[in-house]
C-alpha positions as CSV (number, residue, x, y, z in Angstrom):
1,R,126.1,67.8,98.7
2,G,123.9,70.2,100.7
3,R,120.7,71.8,99.7
4,I,119.7,75.5,99.1
5,T,116.0,76.4,99.1
6,V,114.8,79.7,97.8
7,S,111.1,80.7,98.5
8,V,109.2,83.8,97.6
9,Q,105.8,84.7,99.0
10,E,103.6,87.7,98.4
11,E,101.5,89.0,101.3
12,K,98.9,91.7,101.7
13,G,101.4,94.6,102.2
14,G,104.7,93.1,101.1
15,V,106.9,90.4,99.6
16,Q,109.2,87.9,101.4
17,L,112.2,86.1,100.1
18,S,113.7,83.2,102.1
19,V,117.0,81.5,101.4
20,A,117.9,78.5,103.5
21,D,120.7,76.0,103.3
22,T,122.0,72.8,104.9
23,G,125.5,74.2,105.4
24,I,127.7,74.8,108.4
25,G,125.1,76.9,110.2
26,I,125.5,79.9,112.5
27,A,126.7,79.6,116.0
28,P,124.5,81.2,118.7
29,E,127.3,83.7,119.7
30,D,127.6,84.8,116.1
31,Q,123.9,85.4,115.5
32,E,123.8,88.8,117.3
33,R,126.7,90.2,115.3
34,I,126.3,88.6,111.9
35,F,125.0,91.9,110.4
36,D,127.8,94.0,111.9
37,R,130.3,95.5,109.4
38,F,133.5,93.5,109.1
39,Y,132.3,90.8,111.5
40,R,133.4,87.3,110.4
41,A,132.5,84.2,112.3
42,D,135.6,82.5,110.9
43,T,138.4,84.6,112.5
44,A,141.3,82.3,111.6
45,R,144.1,83.8,109.6
46,A,143.8,81.0,107.1
47,R,140.1,81.3,106.7
48,T,138.2,78.3,105.5
49,T,135.3,80.5,104.4
50,G,135.8,83.7,102.4
51,G,134.5,87.2,102.8
52,T,135.3,90.5,104.4
53,G,132.3,90.8,106.7
54,L,130.6,93.5,104.6
55,G,128.0,91.5,102.5
56,L,125.3,91.1,105.2
57,A,125.9,94.6,106.6
58,I,125.4,96.1,103.2
59,A,122.4,93.9,102.4
60,T,120.8,94.9,105.7
61,E,121.2,98.6,105.0
62,D,119.8,98.2,101.4
63,V,116.8,96.4,102.7
64,A,116.2,99.0,105.5
65,I,116.4,101.9,102.9
66,H,113.5,100.2,101.2
67,G,111.5,99.9,104.4
68,G,112.2,96.2,104.9
69,R,113.8,93.8,107.3
70,L,116.5,91.2,106.9
71,Q,116.7,88.4,109.5
72,A,119.0,85.4,109.9
73,Y,119.0,82.2,112.0
74,G,121.0,79.1,112.0
75,E,122.1,76.1,114.0
76,P,125.6,74.7,113.8
77,G,125.6,71.6,111.6
78,R,122.0,72.1,110.5
79,G,122.3,75.1,108.2
80,A,121.2,78.8,108.0
81,S,118.2,80.7,106.9
82,F,117.8,84.3,105.8
83,L,114.5,86.1,105.5
84,M,114.0,89.4,103.7
85,T,110.7,91.2,104.0
86,L,110.0,94.2,101.8
87,P,106.8,96.4,101.5
88,K,105.2,96.5,98.1
89,R,104.9,100.2,98.2
90,A,107.0,102.8,100.1
91,G,105.7,103.5,103.5
92,E,103.2,100.6,103.4
93,E,103.1,98.5,106.6
94,I,103.8,94.8,106.4
95,V,101.2,93.0,108.5
96,S,102.0,89.3,108.2
97,R,104.8,87.0,107.7
98,P,103.8,84.0,105.6
99,L,107.3,82.4,105.4
100,A,109.1,81.1,108.5
101,L,112.6,82.2,109.3
102,W,113.5,78.7,110.4
103,E,111.9,75.4,109.7
104,D,111.0,74.8,113.4
105,E,108.8,78.0,113.6
């Protein structure tokens, strides 16, 4: 019943991809560690959400190898948003950010 929004925007030096949802969100205490290997916000033995805690860590490393940046933000009960920024060419500097990480920006 929720919504997922995917946006792509080209800018002078790069490309941005944003994925936002209206799901469970990200608690403030989890936002600093969400990209750490094996970190899971749901630590219960009978997890209600799947995953091993590797997906975002691997994605962050892949994006960094290509000179980009991956960011995340969310609010419990309001959803989460992920913003990937990549340069168009290796070594090119990204000078602007046309897409917002969160709708309130």
